[in-house]
DRENNUPA-927664 format. One line per 10 residues: number of its first residue (from 1); for each residue x, y, z of N, C-alpha, C. Coordinates in nm, 4 decimals, always signed. Each point is the difference from the previous one (the first is absolute). Layout:
NUM> X,Y,Z,X,Y,Z,X,Y,Z | ...
//
This chain:
1> +17.0802,+16.4269,+10.5581,-0.0590,+0.0356,-0.1157,-0.1949,+0.0005,+0.0265 | -0.0139,+0.1067,-0.0717,-0.1269,+0.0372,+0.0507,-0.1340,-0.0841,-0.0671 | -0.1027,-0.0760,+0.0733,-0.1036,-0.0655,-0.0465,-0.0946,+0.0935,-0.0743 | -0.0401,-0.0398,-0.1185,-0.1311,+0.0465,-0.0907,-0.1376,-0.0329,+0.0756 | -0.0509,+0.0952,+0.0424,-0.1593,-0.0508,+0.0548,-0.0782,-0.0056,-0.0922 | -0.0691,-0.0949,-0.0095,-0.1211,-0.0339,-0.1129,-0.1315,+0.0008,+0.0761 | -0.0685,+0.0904,-0.0977,-0.1584,+0.0601,+0.0850,-0.0494,-0.1511,-0.0278 | -0.0567,-0.0642,+0.1078,-0.0779,-0.1080,-0.0213,-0.1223,+0.0326,-0.0804 | -0.0393,-0.1328,-0.0759,-0.1054,-0.0276,-0.0889,-0.1171,+0.0577,+0.0461 | -0.0998,+0.1309,-0.0429,-0.1219,-0.0113,+0.0301,-0.0836,-0.0664,-0.0662
11> -0.1053,-0.0107,+0.1359,-0.1384,-0.1021,-0.0671,-0.0671,+0.1548,-0.0832 | -0.0731,-0.0791,-0.1019,-0.0856,+0.0529,-0.1043,-0.0862,+0.0465,+0.0881 | -0.0397,+0.1449,-0.0195,-0.0901,+0.0990,+0.0793,-0.1316,-0.0414,-0.0454 | -0.0977,-0.0545,+0.0999,-0.1207,-0.0252,-0.0351,-0.0873,+0.0984,+0.0007 | +0.0464,+0.1034,+0.0096,-0.1191,+0.1290,-0.0089,-0.0962,+0.0127,-0.1415 | +0.0752,-0.0313,-0.0780,-0.0908,-0.0404,-0.1440,-0.1352,-0.0651,+0.0198 | +0.0127,-0.1460,+0.0893,-0.0656,-0.0599,-0.0073,-0.1690,+0.0339,+0.0125 | -0.0435,+0.1004,+0.0715,-0.0812,+0.0295,+0.0512,-0.0658,+0.1178,-0.0999 | +0.0572,+0.0863,-0.0553,-0.0515,+0.0566,-0.1553,+0.0033,-0.0761,-0.0637 | +0.0664,-0.1091,-0.0453,-0.0082,-0.0941,-0.1232,-0.1470,-0.0688,+0.0562
21> +0.0043,-0.0774,+0.1198,-0.1231,-0.1006,+0.0059,-0.1540,+0.1340,+0.0114 | +0.0108,+0.1098,+0.0269,-0.1163,+0.0821,+0.0017,-0.0695,+0.0444,-0.1391 | +0.1263,+0.0086,-0.0712,-0.0162,+0.0475,-0.1581,-0.0623,-0.1286,-0.0865 | +0.0349,-0.1054,+0.0258,-0.0160,-0.1049,-0.0250,-0.1223,-0.0569,+0.0044 | -0.0876,+0.0183,+0.1352,-0.1172,-0.0278,+0.0259,-0.0803,+0.1143,-0.0465 | +0.0306,+0.1264,-0.0168,-0.0896,+0.0807,-0.0807,+0.0161,+0.0282,-0.1480 | +0.0930,-0.0992,-0.0515,+0.0106,+0.0105,-0.2003,+0.0115,-0.1506,-0.0391 | +0.0058,-0.0917,+0.1313,+0.0520,-0.1449,-0.0897,+0.0817,-0.0043,-0.1050 | +0.1127,+0.0919,-0.0179,+0.0812,+0.0324,-0.1014,+0.1709,-0.0115,+0.0583 | +0.0584,-0.1430,-0.0078,+0.0886,+0.0237,+0.0464,+0.1507,+0.0812,-0.0321
31> -0.0286,+0.0596,-0.1297,+0.0736,+0.0822,-0.0251,+0.0002,+0.1346,+0.0267 | -0.1294,+0.0168,+0.0276,-0.0549,+0.1535,+0.0825,+0.0272,-0.0029,+0.1106 | -0.0101,-0.1103,+0.0873,+0.0326,+0.0074,+0.1356,+0.1979,+0.0176,+0.0401 | +0.0526,-0.0752,-0.1149,+0.1554,+0.0348,+0.0270,+0.0373,+0.1416,-0.0432 | -0.0521,+0.0394,-0.1196,+0.0323,+0.1988,-0.0077,-0.0409,+0.0415,+0.1538 | -0.1236,-0.0371,+0.0531,-0.0126,+0.0960,+0.1159,+0.0970,-0.0279,+0.1177 | +0.0152,-0.1407,-0.0155,+0.1036,-0.0103,+0.1588,+0.1345,+0.0226,-0.1067 | +0.0243,+0.0633,-0.0842,+0.1702,+0.0269,-0.0511,+0.0689,-0.1495,+0.0069 | -0.0556,-0.0862,-0.0396,+0.1071,-0.1148,-0.0320,-0.0332,-0.0531,-0.1389 | +0.0521,-0.0894,-0.0417,+0.0019,-0.1089,-0.1095,-0.0965,-0.0719,+0.0438
41> -0.0987,-0.0593,-0.1337,-0.0607,-0.0951,+0.0229,+0.0844,-0.1236,+0.0300 | +0.1349,-0.0230,-0.0350,+0.0739,-0.1272,+0.0064,+0.0086,-0.0151,+0.1617 | +0.0278,+0.0679,+0.0616,+0.0307,+0.0553,+0.1302,-0.1153,-0.0384,+0.0828 | -0.1573,+0.0269,-0.0399,-0.1108,-0.0309,+0.0731,-0.0143,-0.1496,-0.0705 | +0.0038,-0.0514,-0.0904,+0.0068,-0.1261,-0.0205,+0.0966,-0.1012,+0.0738 | +0.1190,+0.0460,+0.0169,+0.0992,-0.0939,+0.0584,-0.0179,-0.0234,+0.1573 | -0.0490,+0.1114,+0.0503,-0.0760,-0.0132,+0.1642,-0.1409,-0.1081,-0.0251 | -0.0618,+0.0395,-0.0560,-0.0936,-0.0820,+0.0113,+0.0483,-0.1749,-0.0385 | +0.1221,+0.0319,-0.0539,-0.0057,-0.1900,+0.0064,+0.0872,-0.0272,+0.1015 | +0.0668,+0.0863,+0.0870,+0.0747,-0.0391,+0.0917,-0.0763,-0.0172,+0.1391
51> -0.0935,+0.0863,+0.0167,-0.0599,+0.0550,+0.1084,-0.1252,-0.0198,+0.0220 | -0.0440,-0.1441,+0.0647,-0.1526,-0.0418,-0.0112,-0.0891,+0.1205,+0.0366 | +0.0452,+0.0592,+0.1320,-0.0757,+0.0994,+0.0593,-0.0200,+0.1107,-0.1053 | +0.0896,+0.0505,-0.0684,-0.0587,+0.0772,-0.1212,-0.0649,-0.0328,-0.0778 | +0.0210,-0.1468,-0.0484,-0.1032,-0.0430,-0.0801,-0.1350,-0.0135,+0.0318 | +0.0194,-0.0254,+0.1101,-0.1810,+0.0059,+0.0539,-0.0688,+0.1578,-0.0201 | +0.1026,+0.0677,+0.0709,-0.0527,+0.1893,-0.0243,-0.0411,+0.0171,-0.1451 | +0.0976,-0.0455,-0.0524,+0.0009,+0.0216,-0.1667,-0.1371,-0.0722,-0.0362 | -0.0356,-0.0986,+0.0109,-0.1344,-0.0639,-0.0030,-0.0837,+0.0563,+0.0035 | -0.0330,+0.0625,+0.1449,-0.1192,+0.0443,+0.0654,-0.0091,+0.1506,-0.0666
61> +0.1001,+0.0618,-0.0324,-0.0408,+0.1368,-0.0746,-0.0169,-0.0012,-0.1262 | +0.0440,-0.1203,-0.0809,-0.0708,-0.0234,-0.1050,-0.1232,-0.0238,-0.0368 | -0.0242,-0.1030,+0.1090,-0.2017,-0.0198,+0.0258,-0.0443,+0.1458,+0.0046 | +0.0359,+0.0759,+0.1048,-0.0514,+0.0987,+0.0399,-0.0151,+0.0936,-0.1429 | +0.1329,-0.0279,-0.0702,-0.0035,+0.1246,-0.1064,-0.1307,-0.0444,-0.1311 | +0.0076,-0.1487,-0.0080,-0.1325,-0.0346,-0.0768,-0.1636,+0.0098,+0.0605 | +0.0293,-0.0237,+0.1482,-0.1435,+0.0656,+0.0341,-0.0259,+0.1489,-0.0441 | +0.0728,+0.0648,+0.0271,-0.0062,+0.2121,-0.0469,-0.0340,-0.0621,-0.1603 | +0.0724,-0.0643,-0.0517,-0.0262,-0.0085,-0.1582,-0.1297,-0.0210,-0.0564 | -0.0552,-0.1425,+0.0850,-0.0963,-0.0459,-0.0161,-0.1497,+0.1236,+0.0456
71> +0.0300,+0.0532,+0.1056,-0.0852,+0.1148,+0.0663,-0.0248,+0.1229,-0.1331 | +0.1384,+0.0316,-0.0643,-0.0088,+0.0869,-0.1053,-0.0954,-0.0482,-0.1201 | +0.0336,-0.1595,-0.0383,-0.0860,-0.0084,-0.0989,-0.1097,-0.0131,+0.0118 | -0.0762,-0.0587,+0.1280,-0.1406,+0.0257,+0.0577,-0.0423,+0.1061,-0.0204 | +0.0575,+0.1149,+0.0561,-0.0505,+0.1279,-0.0142,-0.0577,+0.0512,-0.1440 | +0.1265,-0.0603,-0.0971,-0.0077,+0.0615,-0.1237,-0.1358,-0.0954,-0.0569 | -0.0099,-0.1413,+0.0125,-0.1294,-0.0439,-0.0207,-0.1034,+0.0607,+0.0229 | -0.0172,+0.0010,+0.0788,-0.1117,+0.0398,+0.1249,-0.0401,+0.1552,-0.0557 | +0.0449,+0.0916,-0.0337,-0.0139,+0.1079,-0.0405,+0.0157,+0.0473,-0.1523 | +0.0446,-0.1049,-0.0689,+0.0283,+0.0321,-0.1224,+0.1232,+0.0351,-0.0873
81> +0.0316,+0.0541,-0.0676,+0.1296,+0.0930,-0.0833,-0.0722,+0.1123,-0.0845 | +0.0174,+0.1230,+0.0172,-0.0376,+0.0837,-0.1091,+0.0851,+0.0019,-0.1391 | -0.0771,-0.0636,-0.1459,+0.0881,-0.0059,-0.0529,-0.0477,+0.0883,-0.1346 | +0.0870,+0.0950,-0.0617,-0.0612,+0.0876,-0.1269,-0.1240,-0.0743,-0.0926 | -0.1126,+0.0207,-0.0321,-0.1045,-0.0012,-0.0798,+0.0396,+0.0487,-0.1446 | +0.0007,-0.0918,-0.0968,+0.0377,+0.0867,-0.1450,-0.1005,+0.1128,+0.0064 | +0.0149,+0.1186,-0.0150,-0.0661,+0.1114,-0.0681,-0.0868,+0.0609,+0.1186 | +0.0559,-0.0690,+0.1121,-0.1183,+0.0563,+0.1064,+0.1042,+0.0943,+0.0851 | -0.0790,+0.1123,+0.0873,+0.0634,+0.1286,+0.0551,+0.0803,-0.0768,+0.1423 | -0.0477,-0.1338,+0.0165,+0.0356,-0.0474,+0.1529,-0.0006,-0.1438,+0.0011
91> +0.0724,-0.0622,+0.0826,+0.0378,-0.1176,-0.0124,-0.1109,-0.1000,+0.0471 | +0.0178,-0.1278,-0.0320,-0.1256,-0.0420,+0.0506,+0.0383,-0.1418,+0.1102 | -0.0388,+0.0064,+0.1016,-0.0183,-0.1206,+0.1063,+0.0421,-0.1042,-0.0601 | +0.1009,-0.1376,+0.0218,+0.0136,-0.1326,-0.0856,+0.0493,-0.0595,+0.1226 | -0.0719,-0.1439,+0.0038,+0.0021,-0.1120,+0.1147,+0.0643,-0.0845,-0.0508 | +0.1200,-0.0304,+0.0523,+0.0628,-0.1462,-0.0955,-0.0899,-0.1008,+0.0796 | -0.0857,-0.0952,-0.0439,-0.0657,-0.0914,+0.0720,+0.0736,-0.1429,+0.0023 | +0.0537,+0.0074,-0.1314,+0.0899,-0.1470,-0.0112,+0.0925,-0.0260,+0.1224 | +0.0621,+0.1434,+0.0374,+0.1334,-0.0130,+0.0969,-0.0984,+0.0233,+0.1273 | -0.0824,+0.0348,+0.0257,-0.1012,-0.0053,+0.1415,-0.0055,-0.1132,+0.0189
101> -0.0552,-0.0868,-0.0773,-0.0268,-0.1330,+0.0192,+0.0906,-0.1063,-0.0086 | +0.0994,-0.0165,-0.0357,+0.1555,-0.0803,+0.0081,+0.0612,+0.0522,+0.1648 | -0.0212,+0.1249,+0.0428,+0.0526,+0.0640,+0.1471,-0.0875,-0.0690,+0.0773 | -0.1559,+0.0314,-0.0390,-0.0977,-0.0974,+0.1081,+0.0305,-0.1395,+0.0027 | +0.0425,-0.0845,-0.0672,+0.0300,-0.0983,-0.0312,+0.1392,-0.0488,+0.0666 | +0.0876,+0.0640,-0.0149,+0.1059,-0.0085,+0.0798,+0.0147,+0.0149,+0.1584 | -0.0927,+0.1177,+0.0503,-0.0738,+0.0273,+0.1381,-0.0572,-0.0987,+0.0410 | -0.0880,-0.0810,-0.0665,-0.0671,-0.0881,+0.0609,+0.0702,-0.0885,+0.0482 | +0.1026,-0.0665,-0.0912,+0.0878,-0.1248,+0.0558,+0.0830,+0.0855,+0.1136 | +0.0219,+0.0954,+0.0057,+0.0796,+0.0399,+0.1134,-0.0705,+0.0006,+0.0994
111> -0.1147,+0.0273,-0.0070,-0.1005,+0.0327,+0.0967,-0.0224,-0.1278,+0.0743 | -0.0225,-0.0942,-0.1112,-0.0389,-0.1423,+0.0613,+0.1057,-0.0814,+0.0846 | +0.1485,+0.0507,-0.0496,+0.1288,-0.0557,+0.0653,-0.0001,+0.0716,+0.1398 | -0.0245,+0.1214,+0.0061,-0.0054,+0.0505,+0.1446,-0.1009,-0.0685,+0.0857 | -0.0928,-0.0163,-0.0539,-0.1370,-0.0569,+0.1054,+0.0662,-0.1851,+0.0341 | +0.0539,-0.0452,-0.1315,+0.0126,-0.1352,+0.0018,+0.1325,-0.0260,+0.1279 | +0.1135,+0.1027,+0.0351,+0.0909,+0.0494,+0.1038,-0.0581,+0.0175,+0.1362 | -0.1254,+0.0944,-0.0216,-0.0398,+0.0444,+0.1124,-0.0766,-0.1107,+0.0870 | -0.1018,-0.0812,-0.0999,-0.0607,-0.1438,+0.0345,+0.0768,-0.1150,+0.0189 | +0.1065,-0.0143,-0.0088,+0.1163,-0.0585,+0.0586,+0.0642,+0.0473,+0.0964
121> -0.0150,+0.1121,+0.0152,+0.0499,+0.0521,+0.1441,-0.0754,-0.0605,+0.1081 | -0.1677,+0.0136,-0.0117,-0.1080,-0.0182,+0.0812,+0.0029,-0.1113,+0.0214 | +0.0056,-0.1211,-0.1002,+0.0228,-0.1556,+0.0105,+0.0962,-0.0333,+0.1145 | +0.1500,+0.0651,-0.0425,+0.0874,-0.0469,+0.1071,-0.0281,+0.0309,+0.1490 | -0.0595,+0.1261,-0.0053,-0.0340,+0.0529,+0.1676,-0.1218,-0.0755,+0.0378 | -0.0813,-0.0731,-0.0666,-0.1144,-0.0844,+0.0183,+0.1406,-0.1597,+0.0586 | +0.0402,+0.0050,-0.0633,+0.0760,-0.1391,+0.0305,+0.0986,+0.0212,+0.1085 | +0.0350,+0.0970,+0.0511,+0.0715,+0.0273,+0.0965,-0.0970,+0.0190,+0.1216 | -0.1097,+0.0382,+0.0040,-0.1349,-0.0123,+0.0948,-0.0106,-0.1207,+0.0196 | -0.0254,-0.0914,-0.0903,+0.0047,-0.1442,+0.0437,+0.0716,-0.0577,+0.0467
131> +0.1157,+0.0301,-0.0381,+0.1348,-0.0982,+0.0779,+0.0154,+0.0518,+0.1364 | -0.0268,+0.1194,+0.0246,-0.0063,+0.0869,+0.1393,-0.0960,-0.0849,+0.0716 | -0.1333,-0.0204,-0.0609,-0.0855,-0.0872,+0.1153,+0.0237,-0.1164,+0.0248 | +0.0709,-0.1024,-0.1188,+0.0471,-0.0941,+0.0406,+0.1033,-0.0485,+0.1148 | +0.0863,+0.0821,-0.0233,+0.1139,+0.0415,+0.0952,-0.0625,-0.0043,+0.1506 | -0.0978,+0.1231,+0.0147,-0.0545,-0.0372,+0.1143,-0.1105,-0.0522,+0.0370 | -0.0623,-0.1024,-0.0596,-0.0443,-0.1255,+0.0327,+0.1029,-0.0955,+0.0270 | +0.1398,-0.0238,-0.0504,+0.0614,-0.0729,+0.0473,+0.0456,+0.0284,+0.1117 | +0.0124,+0.1291,+0.0572,+0.0824,+0.0141,+0.1028,-0.1160,-0.0282,+0.0910 | -0.1025,+0.0295,-0.0009,-0.1002,-0.0127,+0.1106,-0.0545,-0.1336,+0.0268
141> +0.0559,-0.1179,-0.1152,-0.0302,-0.1150,+0.0235,+0.1494,-0.0736,+0.0731 | +0.1050,+0.0767,-0.0239,+0.1115,-0.0603,+0.0781,-0.0166,+0.0659,+0.1563 | -0.0391,+0.1051,+0.0073,-0.0575,+0.0274,+0.1440,-0.0738,-0.0591,+0.1194 | -0.0580,-0.0805,-0.1036,-0.1264,-0.0939,+0.0794,+0.0997,-0.1160,+0.0931 | -0.0419,-0.0136,+0.1247,+0.0589,-0.1423,+0.0403,-0.0579,-0.1243,-0.0462 | +0.1052,-0.0970,-0.0118,+0.0333,-0.0920,-0.1222,-0.1058,-0.1446,+0.1190 | -0.1012,-0.0318,-0.1022,-0.0668,-0.0936,+0.0747,+0.0517,-0.1068,+0.0580 | -0.0137,-0.0844,+0.1515,+0.0355,-0.1009,+0.0395,-0.0362,-0.1529,-0.0495 | +0.0896,-0.0413,-0.0456,-0.0534,-0.1515,-0.0615,-0.0039,-0.1142,+0.0777 | -0.0583,-0.0823,+0.0317,-0.0220,-0.1421,+0.0760,-0.0477,+0.0135,+0.1515
151> -0.0344,+0.1499,+0.0035,-0.0688,+0.0138,+0.1197,-0.1681,-0.0332,+0.0313 | -0.0856,-0.0758,+0.0730,-0.1339,+0.0042,-0.0187,-0.0509,+0.0532,+0.0867 | -0.1036,+0.0918,-0.0437,-0.0849,+0.0722,+0.1065,-0.0385,-0.0956,+0.1040 | +0.0060,+0.0659,+0.1188,-0.0778,-0.0741,+0.1040,+0.0956,-0.0939,+0.0588 | -0.0358,-0.0574,+0.1524,+0.0896,-0.0553,+0.0384,-0.0401,-0.1556,+0.0158 | +0.1270,-0.0620,-0.0058,-0.0288,-0.1484,+0.0191,+0.0010,-0.0634,+0.1471
//
């Protein structure tokens, strides 16, 4: 009796991940990233739940995408947008000061958080240096000869 050979189960291809993450970083859009990678959004979300490494890469790509979005918005806020003026042949450059102000407030908070993180790292380095100095002092003290107790100077 001939035995049927069964093809081993293939691990799902991971080639799509690079394309997915690159598009997610460029657009901050999961559906667009899934289309670019030629997968379903369900597959992407499934892997994100199952694979902590992919979840981390996803978060990094999404953060990069939001950085791009913020830069685009900043450019538009700085340069203004050309809007058609009623009855005019040319448009008028319009600035959205309210949005610009809100974005500056958010940026100020983010910058403050980054400074706090950096300062915390600096304080950790200072504490490490102090602890290292204390340890060297202990080592020097232990290396000194112990004083002899009970012996008087001079002969009797």
